[in-house]
N, C-alpha and C positions, 0 to 999 in steps of 0.2 A: 503494500500500498504505500510505499515511498517512491519519490522519483530519483532520476537521477540528479546528483548534484551540479552535473552540470546543463541540465534543464533551463531553468530559471536566468542562466546567463545568455542566452543564444537570442537575440531579439526576435521579437514577433511584427512583422510589418505586413499585415493585411494586405490584398491586392486581389482583384477579380481574375478567372480564366475560365473558358468553357469546359464542361465536364469531360471533352474529349480530349483536353489536355492534361487530365488528372492522373496521376499514377502514383501506386505503391509507396506509402512513406510521406505522403503530402501531410501536409495538419490541414485539415478542412472544416470549413462550417459552410452550411447550406444558403446563408445569408450573412448579409453586412450587421444585420441586427444581432445574429447568433455571436457574429465573432464579438460586436461590441459589448454583449453579456459573458464574453468568455468562455463559449461552448463550442469546444473544438472538438475533432475527431481525428483520428488516424486512418488515412486509406489503407488498409491490409490487403486486400486484391479488388480488382477491376475485371469486369467478364462483358463482353458484347453481346447484349440480349438480342438486337435486330439491330438494322442497319440506322435506325435514329434512336436508340437507347442502349444506354449503358448501366449495368448495375454494379454498384460501387458496397463494397464490405468495409464497414467502419468500427472501430473501437476507440473507446476514450484513452488519450496520450496517458494517462497515469494508471491505466488499467484498469479493465469492465469486461462485458460482454458484449459481442457482436451484434450489429443490426444491419440490415442492407437497405438501401433507397436506389429505388429506378430513377435515372437521370436521362434528359433529351441529350444529344450529343452537343446541342449550341445552346443547353442552360448555363447560365451564369452562376458562378458559383465564386467562394472566397477560398483562396488559402493563405498562408502564415508565411509565404517567404520563406519557409525552410522543411527540410524532410526529417525525419525520424527514423530510426531503425525498428523497422516493425518486428523483429523476432525478441527486441527488447521489451518490448509493450504485453504485460501479463494478462491472461486471459482468466479473469476470475469473475466470479458470482456472489453478491451478498446473500448469505443463508437467511431464510426464515427464522422469525424469532417467537412467531406465534404461542409454540408449545414451550417456550425455554422461559423456565423459573430463576427470576433474577435475585440476586442478593446483595444488600449493601457490600460495597468492596470492589462489585464488578466493576470493569472498564468497558468503554464503549470507544471505538477508534472511528472515526468518518472523515472521506477524503473525497471533495469535489473533484471527481476523475477526469471530467472535462476542460479543465480550469488546469493546463499546463504548469503554471503558477502558484497551484494550490497547496498550501499546506496540511497535513493531517491535525483533525481537532480532538483530543482525548476527552471522554467525558467518565468523571468516577460517581457512581450511583452511592448516595449519603441519604440517610435517613427517608428511603423509598422514592428518591429523585435523584434524576441525573443531572450533575451540574459540572461544567466547563473546569477540566484540570488546569488552572492558569496560576495556583499558587497563591492565590487572594483568599484573605478571611470572610468574605462575604460574596458568595455565589449567587444570592438572587434564591428565586423560587423554586428553579432547575425545571429538569422537564420531565414529565411522566412518563412511566412505564409504555402506555399506550401510545404514546407518540413516537417512543423509541421503535415500537413494534410497525409502525405505519411508514418510519423512514425505513426499516429494512425491506418492509414489503415494495415499497416503491423504488428502492435504490438503484435497482440495474434499469430500470425505464429512465429514472432523472439521471444516469451516468453519474452516480455515487457510489463508492463503494464503502459498505457497513461491517465492523469485524465487532463481533461480542468476545471479551476475554473475562472469563469467568474467576471469581476471587479466589486465589489458592487454597487448598484446602491443606492444613498441616499435619504431616502423619502422626500420629500417636506416640512419640516418642520420647522416652525419657530425658534425651539430651538437647531435645526441641524445646522452642518458646511454645507454651502452650496456653491458651485460653483458660480463663479461672473465672469461674462462676460460685455465685453466693446461693447456697442451698438451703440453710438453713440460720435461724436467729433465735436469741436469748437477750433478754432483758431483766434488770433488777433495778429499779430507780425511785427518786422521790414521789412519782407515780403511781407505783405499785410493783409487784412480782408478777413478771410476763410482758410480753410484745405487745400482748391484747391492752392491759393496764397503759405503756405507755401509748401508744397509738391513739386510743379512745381519749384518754387525757389531753395528748398536743391536738387533736383534732376539737376537743371541746373548748380549747382554751383555760383548759386548769392548770393550777401549778401546785408543786408539791414541798413548798419552802414553810416551814414551821418555826413557832419558838423553841429554844433550846431550854429543858427546864430543869436537868440534872443540876444538883447544886456546885457540879465541879465548874460550872458557867458562870455562877454567879457573881456580880462585880465587875463582868467584861462590856466592856462599852458597845459591843456586837453580841446579839443573842439570838439569833436567826440563822436558819440553814437548810440546805435541802437535803432531808433525811429520810432514808428509806422507812416507810411508815409500819414495817412488821418486823420480826427480830428474826434473822436468818437463821441462827442457830435452831429456832425451832420448825425448821423445815428441813431439818437434816438428820440423821441419826445421831444421835447423843453423843456415841463415843468418839466418830467423825468429826465433828462440829468442835469438842474440846481439842482439836488438834489442830484445827484451822483458825487464822486471826478473820478479822469480819470482812475484809476484803478478798479475802479467798474463798469466803461463803458464799458472798455474792457472786464471785467467779465461777463457783462449781453450779450453783443455780441456775445461772445465767446459760453455762456451755451443757448443762443436762437439757435445760429448754431447746436450744440451738441444736442440739444432737437429735432428738427426738422429731424435732420439726423437719430436719434433712432427713426422715424416714430411716433413721439407724435404732437399732434395737437397745432397751434398757440394757444398761450394766456395761458398754463401754463398746471397744474393738472386737474382742472374741466372739462376744454374743451378735454381733452383727455380721460375721463372716470377712472381716478385715484383717490385713496383714498389721500389725501393731506398729512394725517398723516402717510402715508408709502413711504413718499418721502423725502429725506434729501439732503443737501449742505454741502460740506467739500472743503474749499478753503486754501491755504496757502497764506502768504504773510509776508514781513518783516515789512514794514512801510504802505503801500498801496500805499498812496498818498502824498508824503513829502510836495509839494507846497502849499496845503492848508493851513498847519501851519504856514508857513514862509508867506503866505500871509495874514494869519490874524495877526500875530504879526508886519507886515507892514504896514498894514490899522491903527493897534492901535496906534502905532508910529505917521503916518500921520493924522489920525481925530479924536484918541481918541478913549473909550470904544462903543462910539454910532455906530461907523464907523465898527465893527466887525460884521460879517454876524452871524447870532443864528444857521446857519448851520455849521458853524466852527468844532463846536466838533464832531457831529454827521458824517462829512463828514471827519476827521481825524483820525479816530479808524481805526484800520489796518482789524477790522472785517467790514468794510463798503459794500466791494464785496460781501462777504457771505449774509449777509442781503439784500441787493439790489436784488441779483440772487432768492433768497426765494421770494422778494416782487413781482418781475417781474413775476415769473411763479406760485404763491401761492403754493408755498412748505411750509408747517408747521411741519413735520416731526421733522426738527432738520435745524439748520445753525449754523456749525461751522467753525473757523478760528483755522490754526494751524499756528505758528509763531518758527520755527526753522531756522533761516537764509536763504540761500540759499537752505536747503533741504527740504523749507516748503512746496514746491507743490508735493514733491513725498511722503512726509509722510501724506499731507491730501489726498491724494489718497489711499495710505495704510491703512490709518483708514477707510476711507469709503468703503473697502473692507472688512475688518471686522465688519464695522456696518450690511452689508449686510449679510456675512456668519452668523453670529449668530443672524439674524430673527430681527435686531431692525427696519431697514427700508429693502424696497423691490429693492427700485433704490434712487439712488444717483447721483447728478452733485459733480465731484469733478476735483480738479487740481490748479492752483495758478493764480493771478493777480497781476501786479506790476506796479508802475509808480514814478521811482525815480529818473528821470533825471533831476535833480534839478542841481542849480548853487551850492549850500553849499554842496550837497552831493558829486559832483564832482570833489568840491575843498579838501574833506575831503580824497576822493580815490587818488588824485592826491598827496596831500601831504605823502600820504602812500607810494610812488611809486608803486603803483597796476596798474595803467592803461596804456594800451598800448597806441601809437602815430603813427601817420602816414595819411598818405592822402588814402581817402577812393575811390577816382578815381582812384587810381591806383591800386585797389585790396583791399582785408580783411586787415585791421589793428591788425587783431585778430588772431593769430598763434598757434592755439592748438597743442601741441605735436611736434612741429617745433624746428630747431635750430634756435638759436636768438630771439627766444621768449621773450616777456619784459613785459607782463601783460595782463589782461583783459579791454573788452571794456563794457560799463555799457549801458544797456539796458532796454525794457519795453515791456508790452503786457501780453497776460492771455492764457492759454490753459486749456481746460475743457473735459471731456469724462463723456459720460452717463455711470454708471455700473448699472446691475441688477444681481438677481438672476438668473441663469442658467432657472430655472423653469418657472421664471416669464417672462424670453425673449421668451422662446419656445413656451409659453401658447399662446403669442399674436402674432408668426411666425414672430418676430424680425430678421434683419439681426444681425447677430453676427461678429465681425471682430478678437475677439481673447477673449483669457480667463485671466482676472486678476489672474493669479494663485498666488502670496503670494509676501511679501515684508520683508524687513529687517532694523533694524535701530542698532545703535552703537552708543558710542561717544569717542574720542579721550582723553579728559580730558589731554590735552597736552600744549595748548597756545591760549590766547584769539583771535588771529587770524589766524596763521599759523597752517598748516595741520601737524600730525605728519609723518614725514617724513620715520618713518619705515611702513607705510602704514596697520599696523596691524590692525586699527579701523576700516578703509575701507573694507578689508578683511573678518572682522567678519560680518560686514553689508552684505558682498556679499553671504558669507556660507549661512546666515540667510534666505536670501530672497530665494536662492535657494531651502533649507531644507523647509521653508513654503509652498513653491509652489509643494511640494511632489517628488521634480525632484533631479538629481543628476547634479552634476558640466560638466559632458561629454553632458549633454543634452542642454547645452549654446551654441547657433550657432549665438550670436551676441550682442556687449553691446554697447548701447548708451551711451558714456562715457559722466562724467562731464567737465573736461579738460577745464579748463578756460582759459589757455595759461600762466597761472603764473608758474615761473621757478620750484619752490617747490610744488605746489598743483598738475601738471603735472604728476612730477615723483614719488610723493606719490602714484596716483592711478594708474601708471604705474606698481610700485612696487607693489601692493596688488593683480592687475588682473593677473600679471605672478605667482605670489605664490599661488592663489588660482585656477586658470586655467591651471596651467604648461605651458608645452612647444606646446600646441595644437595652431593650427593659428587661433583663431577665431577673426572674421572680427570685428573692432573697428570703430568708428566713433564717431566725437565730431561736434556739431553744432553751437559752439559760434563761429567759424568764419563768420557762416551766419548771424547769430543773434544779435551777441554778448551777454552779459550775464544778463540774463531777472531777474536774483535776485530771490525773494520769487517765481515768475511765470516760472523759468527756468525747473523745474520738471512738470510741466504741459504740457507744451508747448513741451518737449523732449519725455514724455508720447503718446504724440499725433502722433509724429513722428516715436516712437517706434511703436506704434499701426499698423500705415501705412506701416511701414516696413514689419511687419509680413503678413499684408495685401498683399501688393503689391509684397511680395517675393524679393524687390530689397533693398538694402542697400545704401543710400546716403554718396556722398563722403565728406570727410573732407575738408572744404576751409581753404586757410591761410597756410597749410602746406606743403611748397614747397619741403623742405627736412626734413625726421622726425630725431628727435634727437636721437643718435646712444645708448643715456642710456633708451629710451624708451622700445626697443624691443618688440613691440606689432605689430600686422597684420594692420596697420591704412589705413582704406579706401580711398584714394586720386584718383583725377583726373574723374575717372567715376563711377556711380552707379556699384554695385557689387551685381550678384543674390545672396539671402540669401541661405546659406548650408541647404539642404535637409535632412542631417544626425542628427537630433536635434530636439529642440521645445520649445526652453526657447531663449527668448531675455532679456535682464537686461536692466535698464535706471536709471543711478546711478546719485546723490545729494549729495552734500558735503559743509559745509557752516563754516561760521567763527565760533570760537568756540569750533568745534570738531563734528557738528551734522552731521551724514553720515546715508542717507536712499538710500537703492535700492530697485526698483519694479522689479518684475519677471511677463512676460507676456508670455502666453502658445500658441502655434499657436492652431487651433480648425480643424475638417475635415470640 
């Protein structure tokens, strides 16, 4: 479908001759009008049909099918002032595409073969429509499948060559870069235990922020937090719960729910017929459960060394949640812990995506778990003047993106996704929520706690996530924002989103008005919500944002849930942490 590089360099100087003067190789047009429209054919054969008539066989100069014309010998026709090598002009026919099943990622190559100077145009199918592969981020509305089929049907008649190139199907090889999909979800949040409680609370605009009534919080300047409304230890076997810190209890409950939601059997890998060495765990945490170490220190002072439990050390380490999930479900492939401040949960999911992509494991439970609502941490955040104040009975004290926002609300919980290679999921007939398509990391290198006000680091993570997903910025239909409700943090994120997404009104929502800031678990829980947004086609509203700060300049979803836009397929889930840790997860809608 390409022409010789020399072809455009030979000038075309149309002039008229009689049909009797035409010879094979002439570049030929039936009329001056056709020549002006750059509609030429190569004469491949001439045959006298009668003393008055010559039959000529014509083929588009860049390749195509032959057709014949019967011409009077004295009929005036137009030639281009040059001849072509007939043997070098390919005889090709465009295939019918009526029965072809198109998929996103397919390519279509079109060439106006009657024009010797024409260049091939390539279209790429994205979001169910065909867009010119121009490298631009705004491809417009695109061309429908029906129009492409009409092009193919009329190509030979119009002198056009059309070629369909299906998206390559990756082989299911352990060393290959495999697609990763989400098949299960689990959550324990201030809105309740389970993804059902989380999703319903998000859609209804409820929040789970409560007053802290334990006497340990007496005297603190801020006594509100997003706390889980039930004791997780009561939902687990007593002996097992005693060996887990609170964050690990959250993680095990969320992992069990996600495991069952993915269609696996209670008990774990062996009961599900899985090789435990091909399954992994990847969880994010900042501290895990800060209360264990504090409690151990208090017992040391009150009762001496013998008063400190031998479980204090194993229950203090941030990796306890990952290890307890691996123990509970008998997962031996790996149990990883990511600690990157408030970006921990999202980075843990991203790392699990890569572990599956490149064949290290086939299945992974990934997310985050945290339980840091303790007096000392609350006091520290309050001293930093980072915490919001207010009465939870009057509405959420957390006001992401809002005018008058004054800080975040500390919180706790866990969110876990079951990730699998696509071929593994399809081989067992699993329900697929979406594709975990890509992720991006960056670092601000700006300040120990404050975000870079330029938003440049955040923008880099956003672009990397979209690129890693094999998408373009115009594919993004929704952003689940980090938006902690701090003045500087929200502005930096908004500036980055505007810079990356441009003036498109991409619906943005922030969940910390519902939940508070779940720290290392935030990315896991918000990823669960982002998956459910894709699955249900609904964007939850942002609670606590009565009036958007003019400086934000984003399309913040408020009041009621909003239908997810159909013209695109990527949802981004953002997480940013103290010290400049930036992580973005890209999820793709699947048919």
